[in-house]
PQR file with spaces between the fields and no chain letter, atoms N, CA, C, O and H, PARSE charges and radii, in Angstrom:
ATOM       1  N    MET     1     109.836 -103.686   85.566 -0.4000 1.5000
ATOM       2  CA   MET     1     109.996 -102.338   84.984 -0.0000 2.0000
ATOM       3  C    MET     1     109.105 -102.162   83.760  0.5500 1.7000
ATOM       4  O    MET     1     108.896 -101.042   83.294 -0.5500 1.4000
ATOM       5  N    LYS     2     108.573 -103.286   83.236 -0.4000 1.5000
ATOM       6  CA   LYS     2     107.709 -103.168   82.067 -0.0000 2.0000
ATOM       7  C    LYS     2     106.465 -102.338   82.392  0.5500 1.7000
ATOM       8  O    LYS     2     106.058 -101.484   81.604 -0.5500 1.4000
ATOM       9  H    LYS     2     108.743 -104.196   83.615  0.4000 1.0000
ATOM      10  N    GLY     3     105.866 -102.597   83.556 -0.4000 1.5000
ATOM      11  CA   GLY     3     104.689 -101.853   83.961 -0.0000 2.0000
ATOM      12  C    GLY     3     104.968 -100.372   84.140  0.5500 1.7000
ATOM      13  O    GLY     3     104.109  -99.536   83.863 -0.5500 1.4000
ATOM      14  H    GLY     3     106.197 -103.290   84.195  0.4000 1.0000
ATOM      15  N    TRP     4     106.189 -100.041   84.613 -0.4000 1.5000
ATOM      16  CA   TRP     4     106.529  -98.630   84.845 -0.0000 2.0000
ATOM      17  C    TRP     4     106.584  -97.864   83.528  0.5500 1.7000
ATOM      18  O    TRP     4     106.122  -96.725   83.455 -0.5500 1.4000
ATOM      19  H    TRP     4     106.887 -100.721   84.839  0.4000 1.0000
ATOM      20  N    SER     5     107.148  -98.480   82.483 -0.4000 1.5000
ATOM      21  CA   SER     5     107.200  -97.800   81.186 -0.0000 2.0000
ATOM      22  C    SER     5     105.787  -97.617   80.632  0.5500 1.7000
ATOM      23  O    SER     5     105.502  -96.621   79.967 -0.5500 1.4000
ATOM      24  H    SER     5     107.524  -99.404   82.542  0.4000 1.0000
ATOM      25  N    PHE     6     104.912  -98.568   80.903 -0.4000 1.5000
ATOM      26  CA   PHE     6     103.512  -98.430   80.483 -0.0000 2.0000
ATOM      27  C    PHE     6     102.869  -97.239   81.177  0.5500 1.7000
ATOM      28  O    PHE     6     102.137  -96.469   80.555 -0.5500 1.4000
ATOM      29  H    PHE     6     105.143  -99.377   81.444  0.4000 1.0000
ATOM      30  N    ILE     7     103.149  -97.089   82.480 -0.4000 1.5000
ATOM      31  CA   ILE     7     102.587  -95.963   83.233 -0.0000 2.0000
ATOM      32  C    ILE     7     103.155  -94.654   82.702  0.5500 1.7000
ATOM      33  O    ILE     7     102.415  -93.681   82.553 -0.5500 1.4000
ATOM      34  H    ILE     7     103.743  -97.715   82.986  0.4000 1.0000
ATOM      35  N    LYS     8     104.450  -94.611   82.415 -0.4000 1.5000
ATOM      36  CA   LYS     8     105.052  -93.370   81.920 -0.0000 2.0000
ATOM      37  C    LYS     8     104.479  -92.997   80.554  0.5500 1.7000
ATOM      38  O    LYS     8     104.236  -91.821   80.281 -0.5500 1.4000
ATOM      39  H    LYS     8     105.050  -95.402   82.536  0.4000 1.0000
ATOM      40  N    ARG     9     104.263  -93.992   79.702 -0.4000 1.5000
ATOM      41  CA   ARG     9     103.726  -93.701   78.373 -0.0000 2.0000
ATOM      42  C    ARG     9     102.285  -93.206   78.459  0.5500 1.7000
ATOM      43  O    ARG     9     101.877  -92.339   77.686 -0.5500 1.4000
ATOM      44  H    ARG     9     104.460  -94.947   79.924  0.4000 1.0000
ATOM      45  N    ASN    10     101.520  -93.751   79.394 -0.4000 1.5000
ATOM      46  CA   ASN    10     100.099  -93.435   79.484 -0.0000 2.0000
ATOM      47  C    ASN    10      99.765  -92.570   80.701  0.5500 1.7000
ATOM      48  O    ASN    10      98.626  -92.552   81.166 -0.5500 1.4000
ATOM      49  H    ASN    10     101.851  -94.455   80.022  0.4000 1.0000
ATOM      50  N    ALA    11     100.774  -91.852   81.212 -0.4000 1.5000
ATOM      51  CA   ALA    11     100.563  -91.050   82.429 -0.0000 2.0000
ATOM      52  C    ALA    11      99.452  -90.025   82.206  0.5500 1.7000
ATOM      53  O    ALA    11      98.611  -89.816   83.081 -0.5500 1.4000
ATOM      54  H    ALA    11     101.700  -91.867   80.834  0.4000 1.0000
ATOM      55  N    PHE    12      99.450  -89.382   81.027 -0.4000 1.5000
ATOM      56  CA   PHE    12      98.440  -88.357   80.757 -0.0000 2.0000
ATOM      57  C    PHE    12      97.041  -88.964   80.750  0.5500 1.7000
ATOM      58  O    PHE    12      96.111  -88.404   81.330 -0.5500 1.4000
ATOM      59  H    PHE    12     100.132  -89.552   80.316  0.4000 1.0000
ATOM      60  N    THR    13      96.897  -90.124   80.085 -0.4000 1.5000
ATOM      61  CA   THR    13      95.599  -90.793   80.031 -0.0000 2.0000
ATOM      62  C    THR    13      95.140  -91.228   81.414  0.5500 1.7000
ATOM      63  O    THR    13      93.971  -91.073   81.770 -0.5500 1.4000
ATOM      64  H    THR    13      97.652  -90.579   79.614  0.4000 1.0000
ATOM      65  N    ILE    14      96.081  -91.780   82.201 -0.4000 1.5000
ATOM      66  CA   ILE    14      95.738  -92.235   83.552 -0.0000 2.0000
ATOM      67  C    ILE    14      95.294  -91.047   84.401  0.5500 1.7000
ATOM      68  O    ILE    14      94.317  -91.145   85.144 -0.5500 1.4000
ATOM      69  H    ILE    14      97.031  -91.905   81.913  0.4000 1.0000
ATOM      70  N    MET    15      96.011  -89.920   84.294 -0.4000 1.5000
ATOM      71  CA   MET    15      95.631  -88.740   85.065 -0.0000 2.0000
ATOM      72  C    MET    15      94.257  -88.238   84.640  0.5500 1.7000
ATOM      73  O    MET    15      93.457  -87.830   85.482 -0.5500 1.4000
ATOM      74  H    MET    15      96.805  -89.840   83.691  0.4000 1.0000
ATOM      75  N    LEU    16      93.977  -88.266   83.336 -0.4000 1.5000
ATOM      76  CA   LEU    16      92.658  -87.837   82.853 -0.0000 2.0000
ATOM      77  C    LEU    16      91.568  -88.724   83.429  0.5500 1.7000
ATOM      78  O    LEU    16      90.533  -88.230   83.878 -0.5500 1.4000
ATOM      79  H    LEU    16      94.626  -88.597   82.651  0.4000 1.0000
ATOM      80  N    ILE    17      91.795  -90.037   83.419 -0.4000 1.5000
ATOM      81  CA   ILE    17      90.801  -90.967   83.950 -0.0000 2.0000
ATOM      82  C    ILE    17      90.565  -90.693   85.433  0.5500 1.7000
ATOM      83  O    ILE    17      89.423  -90.665   85.890 -0.5500 1.4000
ATOM      84  H    ILE    17      92.635  -90.439   83.055  0.4000 1.0000
ATOM      85  N    ILE    18      91.666  -90.489   86.192 -0.4000 1.5000
ATOM      86  CA   ILE    18      91.527  -90.220   87.623 -0.0000 2.0000
ATOM      87  C    ILE    18      90.751  -88.929   87.836  0.5500 1.7000
ATOM      88  O    ILE    18      89.877  -88.868   88.701 -0.5500 1.4000
ATOM      89  H    ILE    18      92.595  -90.511   85.821  0.4000 1.0000
ATOM      90  N    LEU    19      91.063  -87.891   87.051 -0.4000 1.5000
ATOM      91  CA   LEU    19      90.353  -86.619   87.194 -0.0000 2.0000
ATOM      92  C    LEU    19      88.870  -86.786   86.903  0.5500 1.7000
ATOM      93  O    LEU    19      88.032  -86.234   87.616 -0.5500 1.4000
ATOM      94  H    LEU    19      91.773  -87.941   86.348  0.4000 1.0000
ATOM      95  N    VAL    20      88.539  -87.538   85.864 -0.4000 1.5000
ATOM      96  CA   VAL    20      87.132  -87.748   85.512 -0.0000 2.0000
ATOM      97  C    VAL    20      86.417  -88.494   86.629  0.5500 1.7000
ATOM      98  O    VAL    20      85.304  -88.130   87.011 -0.5500 1.4000
ATOM      99  H    VAL    20      89.219  -87.985   85.284  0.4000 1.0000
ATOM     100  N    VAL    21      87.059  -89.549   87.159 -0.4000 1.5000
ATOM     101  CA   VAL    21      86.430  -90.336   88.223 -0.0000 2.0000
ATOM     102  C    VAL    21      86.206  -89.472   89.461  0.5500 1.7000
ATOM     103  O    VAL    21      85.122  -89.478   90.045 -0.5500 1.4000
ATOM     104  H    VAL    21      87.962  -89.845   86.850  0.4000 1.0000
ATOM     105  N    VAL    22      87.247  -88.723   89.859 -0.4000 1.5000
ATOM     106  CA   VAL    22      87.105  -87.855   91.037 -0.0000 2.0000
ATOM     107  C    VAL    22      86.031  -86.808   90.790  0.5500 1.7000
ATOM     108  O    VAL    22      85.226  -86.524   91.677 -0.5500 1.4000
ATOM     109  H    VAL    22      88.127  -88.718   89.385  0.4000 1.0000
ATOM     110  N    GLY    23      86.013  -86.235   89.596 -0.4000 1.5000
ATOM     111  CA   GLY    23      84.997  -85.241   89.261 -0.0000 2.0000
ATOM     112  C    GLY    23      83.593  -85.811   89.337  0.5500 1.7000
ATOM     113  O    GLY    23      82.680  -85.149   89.830 -0.5500 1.4000
ATOM     114  H    GLY    23      86.667  -86.466   88.876  0.4000 1.0000
ATOM     115  N    LEU    24      83.412  -87.033   88.853 -0.4000 1.5000
ATOM     116  CA   LEU    24      82.095  -87.662   88.913 -0.0000 2.0000
ATOM     117  C    LEU    24      81.679  -87.915   90.356  0.5500 1.7000
ATOM     118  O    LEU    24      80.519  -87.713   90.714 -0.5500 1.4000
ATOM     119  H    LEU    24      84.154  -87.570   88.452  0.4000 1.0000
ATOM     120  N    ILE    25      82.626  -88.359   91.188 -0.4000 1.5000
ATOM     121  CA   ILE    25      82.311  -88.628   92.601 -0.0000 2.0000
ATOM     122  C    ILE    25      81.907  -87.334   93.295  0.5500 1.7000
ATOM     123  O    ILE    25      80.915  -87.298   94.023 -0.5500 1.4000
ATOM     124  H    ILE    25      83.568  -88.524   90.897  0.4000 1.0000
ATOM     125  N    VAL    26      82.679  -86.267   93.067 -0.4000 1.5000
ATOM     126  CA   VAL    26      82.365  -84.977   93.694 -0.0000 2.0000
ATOM     127  C    VAL    26      81.013  -84.477   93.204  0.5500 1.7000
ATOM     128  O    VAL    26      80.195  -84.006   93.994 -0.5500 1.4000
ATOM     129  H    VAL    26      83.485  -86.297   92.475  0.4000 1.0000
ATOM     130  N    PHE    27      80.777  -84.583   91.873 -0.4000 1.5000
ATOM     131  CA   PHE    27      79.512  -84.128   91.296 -0.0000 2.0000
ATOM     132  C    PHE    27      78.343  -84.918   91.878  0.5500 1.7000
ATOM     133  O    PHE    27      77.305  -84.341   92.205 -0.5500 1.4000
ATOM     134  H    PHE    27      81.441  -84.966   91.232  0.4000 1.0000
ATOM     135  N    TYR    28      78.505  -86.237   92.008 -0.4000 1.5000
ATOM     136  CA   TYR    28      77.442  -87.085   92.566 -0.0000 2.0000
ATOM     137  C    TYR    28      77.179  -86.724   94.019  0.5500 1.7000
ATOM     138  O    TYR    28      76.025  -86.654   94.442 -0.5500 1.4000
ATOM     139  H    TYR    28      79.348  -86.706   91.743  0.4000 1.0000
ATOM     140  N    ASN    29      78.247  -86.492   94.795 -0.4000 1.5000
ATOM     141  CA   ASN    29      78.065  -86.101   96.198 -0.0000 2.0000
ATOM     142  C    ASN    29      77.369  -84.755   96.295  0.5500 1.7000
ATOM     143  O    ASN    29      76.523  -84.568   97.169 -0.5500 1.4000
ATOM     144  H    ASN    29      79.185  -86.548   94.452  0.4000 1.0000
ATOM     145  N    GLU    30      77.706  -83.800   95.408 -0.4000 1.5000
ATOM     146  CA   GLU    30      77.046  -82.498   95.419 -0.0000 2.0000
ATOM     147  C    GLU    30      75.559  -82.662   95.119  0.5500 1.7000
ATOM     148  O    GLU    30      74.725  -82.005   95.742 -0.5500 1.4000
ATOM     149  H    GLU    30      78.393  -83.953   94.697  0.4000 1.0000
ATOM     150  N    LEU    31      75.222  -83.532   94.170 -0.4000 1.5000
ATOM     151  CA   LEU    31      73.811  -83.759   93.849 -0.0000 2.0000
ATOM     152  C    LEU    31      73.084  -84.335   95.061  0.5500 1.7000
ATOM     153  O    LEU    31      71.978  -83.906   95.391 -0.5500 1.4000
ATOM     154  H    LEU    31      75.900  -84.065   93.663  0.4000 1.0000
ATOM     155  N    LYS    32      73.714  -85.314   95.726 -0.4000 1.5000
ATOM     156  CA   LYS    32      73.091  -85.913   96.914 -0.0000 2.0000
ATOM     157  C    LYS    32      72.932  -84.880   98.019  0.5500 1.7000
ATOM     158  O    LYS    32      71.890  -84.826   98.672 -0.5500 1.4000
ATOM     159  H    LYS    32      74.612  -85.662   95.459  0.4000 1.0000
ATOM     160  N    ASN    33      73.958  -84.058   98.234 -0.4000 1.5000
ATOM     161  CA   ASN    33      73.891  -83.041   99.278 -0.0000 2.0000
ATOM     162  C    ASN    33      72.821  -82.000   98.957  0.5500 1.7000
ATOM     163  O    ASN    33      72.136  -81.521   99.861 -0.5500 1.4000
ATOM     164  H    ASN    33      74.804  -84.101   97.704  0.4000 1.0000
ATOM     165  N    ASP    34      72.670  -81.646   97.680 -0.4000 1.5000
ATOM     166  CA   ASP    34      71.659  -80.662   97.293 -0.0000 2.0000
ATOM     167  C    ASP    34      70.258  -81.195   97.572  0.5500 1.7000
ATOM     168  O    ASP    34      69.367  -80.439   97.960 -0.5500 1.4000
ATOM     169  H    ASP    34      73.226  -82.036   96.946  0.4000 1.0000
ATOM     170  N    GLU    35      70.066  -82.496   97.374 -0.4000 1.5000
ATOM     171  CA   GLU    35      68.740  -83.069   97.630 -0.0000 2.0000
ATOM     172  C    GLU    35      68.450  -83.093   99.126  0.5500 1.7000
ATOM     173  O    GLU    35      67.333  -82.801   99.554 -0.5500 1.4000
ATOM     174  H    GLU    35      70.789  -83.110   97.059  0.4000 1.0000
ATOM     175  N    GLU    36      69.470  -83.448   99.926 -0.4000 1.5000
ATOM     176  CA   GLU    36      69.245  -83.581  101.366 -0.0000 2.0000
ATOM     177  C    GLU    36      69.261  -82.219  102.061  0.5500 1.7000
ATOM     178  O    GLU    36      68.429  -81.952  102.928 -0.5500 1.4000
ATOM     179  H    GLU    36      70.377  -83.685   99.579  0.4000 1.0000
ATOM     180  N    GLN    37      70.212  -81.355  101.677 -0.4000 1.5000
ATOM     181  CA   GLN    37      70.373  -80.060  102.344 -0.0000 2.0000
ATOM     182  C    GLN    37      70.479  -78.964  101.284  0.5500 1.7000
ATOM     183  O    GLN    37      71.587  -78.577  100.914 -0.5500 1.4000
ATOM     184  H    GLN    37      70.888  -81.572  100.973  0.4000 1.0000
ATOM     185  N    PRO    38      69.355  -78.462  100.794 -0.5600 1.5000
ATOM     186  CA   PRO    38      69.394  -77.496   99.694  0.2800 2.0000
ATOM     187  C    PRO    38      70.087  -76.187  100.083  0.5500 1.7000
ATOM     188  O    PRO    38      70.563  -75.467   99.205 -0.5500 1.4000
ATOM     189  N    GLU    39      70.154  -75.865  101.370 -0.4000 1.5000
ATOM     190  CA   GLU    39      70.713  -74.579  101.776 -0.0000 2.0000
ATOM     191  C    GLU    39      72.221  -74.517  101.557  0.5500 1.7000
ATOM     192  O    GLU    39      72.811  -73.439  101.622 -0.5500 1.4000
ATOM     193  H    GLU    39      69.768  -76.450  102.083  0.4000 1.0000
ATOM     194  N    ILE    40      72.857  -75.676  101.296 -0.4000 1.5000
ATOM     195  CA   ILE    40      74.315  -75.694  101.134 -0.0000 2.0000
ATOM     196  C    ILE    40      74.705  -75.354   99.696  0.5500 1.7000
ATOM     197  O    ILE    40      75.831  -74.915   99.462 -0.5500 1.4000
ATOM     198  H    ILE    40      72.377  -76.552  101.243  0.4000 1.0000
ATOM     199  N    SER    41      73.810  -75.543   98.732 -0.4000 1.5000
ATOM     200  CA   SER    41      74.161  -75.332   97.328 -0.0000 2.0000
ATOM     201  C    SER    41      74.509  -73.866   97.075  0.5500 1.7000
ATOM     202  O    SER    41      74.042  -72.975   97.784 -0.5500 1.4000
ATOM     203  H    SER    41      72.895  -75.900   98.922  0.4000 1.0000
ATOM     204  N    GLY    42      75.335  -73.630   96.057 -0.4000 1.5000
ATOM     205  CA   GLY    42      75.862  -72.293   95.799 -0.0000 2.0000
ATOM     206  C    GLY    42      74.786  -71.258   95.538  0.5500 1.7000
ATOM     207  O    GLY    42      74.910  -70.113   95.974 -0.5500 1.4000
ATOM     208  H    GLY    42      75.714  -74.355   95.482  0.4000 1.0000
ATOM     209  N    VAL    43      73.723  -71.646   94.829 -0.4000 1.5000
ATOM     210  CA   VAL    43      72.683  -70.679   94.482 -0.0000 2.0000
ATOM     211  C    VAL    43      71.971  -70.197   95.733  0.5500 1.7000
ATOM     212  O    VAL    43      71.758  -68.996   95.900 -0.5500 1.4000
ATOM     213  H    VAL    43      73.622  -72.576   94.475  0.4000 1.0000
ATOM     214  N    SER    44      71.598  -71.123   96.618 -0.4000 1.5000
ATOM     215  CA   SER    44      70.823  -70.742   97.800 -0.0000 2.0000
ATOM     216  C    SER    44      71.697  -70.085   98.861  0.5500 1.7000
ATOM     217  O    SER    44      71.175  -69.532   99.829 -0.5500 1.4000
ATOM     218  H    SER    44      71.771  -72.098   96.482  0.4000 1.0000
ATOM     219  N    LEU    45      73.044  -70.135   98.693 -0.4000 1.5000
ATOM     220  CA   LEU    45      73.900  -69.395   99.616 -0.0000 2.0000
ATOM     221  C    LEU    45      73.644  -67.896   99.482  0.5500 1.7000
ATOM     222  O    LEU    45      73.796  -67.144  100.445 -0.5500 1.4000
ATOM     223  H    LEU    45      73.469  -70.584   97.907  0.4000 1.0000
ATOM     224  N    PHE    46      73.253  -67.467   98.275 -0.4000 1.5000
ATOM     225  CA   PHE    46      73.025  -66.046   98.040 -0.0000 2.0000
ATOM     226  C    PHE    46      71.602  -65.621   98.392  0.5500 1.7000
ATOM     227  O    PHE    46      71.318  -64.424   98.432 -0.5500 1.4000
ATOM     228  H    PHE    46      73.129  -68.077   97.493  0.4000 1.0000
ATOM     229  N    THR    47      70.703  -66.570   98.648 -0.4000 1.5000
ATOM     230  CA   THR    47      69.324  -66.185   98.930 -0.0000 2.0000
ATOM     231  C    THR    47      69.188  -65.398  100.226  0.5500 1.7000
ATOM     232  O    THR    47      68.378  -64.472  100.258 -0.5500 1.4000
ATOM     233  H    THR    47      70.934  -67.542   98.616  0.4000 1.0000
ATOM     234  N    PRO    48      69.931  -65.700  101.314 -0.5600 1.5000
ATOM     235  CA   PRO    48      69.771  -64.867  102.517  0.2800 2.0000
ATOM     236  C    PRO    48      70.125  -63.405  102.261  0.5500 1.7000
ATOM     237  O    PRO    48      69.524  -62.512  102.858 -0.5500 1.4000
ATOM     238  N    ILE    49      71.098  -63.148  101.378 -0.4000 1.5000
ATOM     239  CA   ILE    49      71.488  -61.767  101.074 -0.0000 2.0000
ATOM     240  C    ILE    49      70.335  -61.058  100.374  0.5500 1.7000
ATOM     241  O    ILE    49      70.001  -59.925  100.719 -0.5500 1.4000
ATOM     242  H    ILE    49      71.587  -63.874  100.893  0.4000 1.0000
ATOM     243  N    SER    50      69.723  -61.724   99.386 -0.4000 1.5000
ATOM     244  CA   SER    50      68.623  -61.085   98.667 -0.0000 2.0000
ATOM     245  C    SER    50      67.404  -60.919   99.577  0.5500 1.7000
ATOM     246  O    SER    50      66.642  -59.963   99.429 -0.5500 1.4000
ATOM     247  H    SER    50      69.995  -62.644   99.105  0.4000 1.0000
ATOM     248  N    GLU    51      67.222  -61.849  100.516 -0.4000 1.5000
ATOM     249  CA   GLU    51      66.106  -61.714  101.450 -0.0000 2.0000
ATOM     250  C    GLU    51      66.331  -60.517  102.376  0.5500 1.7000
ATOM     251  O    GLU    51      65.384  -59.814  102.728 -0.5500 1.4000
ATOM     252  H    GLU    51      67.841  -62.625  100.636  0.4000 1.0000
ATOM     253  N    LYS    52      67.595  -60.287  102.770 -0.4000 1.5000
ATOM     254  CA   LYS    52      67.895  -59.146  103.634 -0.0000 2.0000
ATOM     255  C    LYS    52      67.601  -57.837  102.905  0.5500 1.7000
ATOM     256  O    LYS    52      67.112  -56.882  103.510 -0.5500 1.4000
ATOM     257  H    LYS    52      68.364  -60.858  102.484  0.4000 1.0000
ATOM     258  N    ARG    53      67.900  -57.793  101.601 -0.4000 1.5000
ATOM     259  CA   ARG    53      67.652  -56.569  100.832 -0.0000 2.0000
ATOM     260  C    ARG    53      66.161  -56.286  100.752  0.5500 1.7000
ATOM     261  O    ARG    53      65.739  -55.130  100.790 -0.5500 1.4000
ATOM     262  H    ARG    53      68.297  -58.568  101.110  0.4000 1.0000
ATOM     263  N    GLN    54      65.366  -57.338  100.641 -0.4000 1.5000
ATOM     264  CA   GLN    54      63.919  -57.134  100.572 -0.0000 2.0000
ATOM     265  C    GLN    54      63.404  -56.729  101.942  0.5500 1.7000
ATOM     266  O    GLN    54      62.205  -56.507  102.109 -0.5500 1.4000
ATOM     267  H    GLN    54      65.709  -58.277  100.610  0.4000 1.0000
């Protein structure tokens, strides 16, 4: 039960660390996807609309 009290005391810190790690993984995957498939990125999603207007 000693470990459980440690987790309860540091739950906020542990959650922050998990959020940061997940955020970094998602950000890194987005960077990799943008390099391989630029058409998927948010900015270029809007380019077909602007091309249609032209």
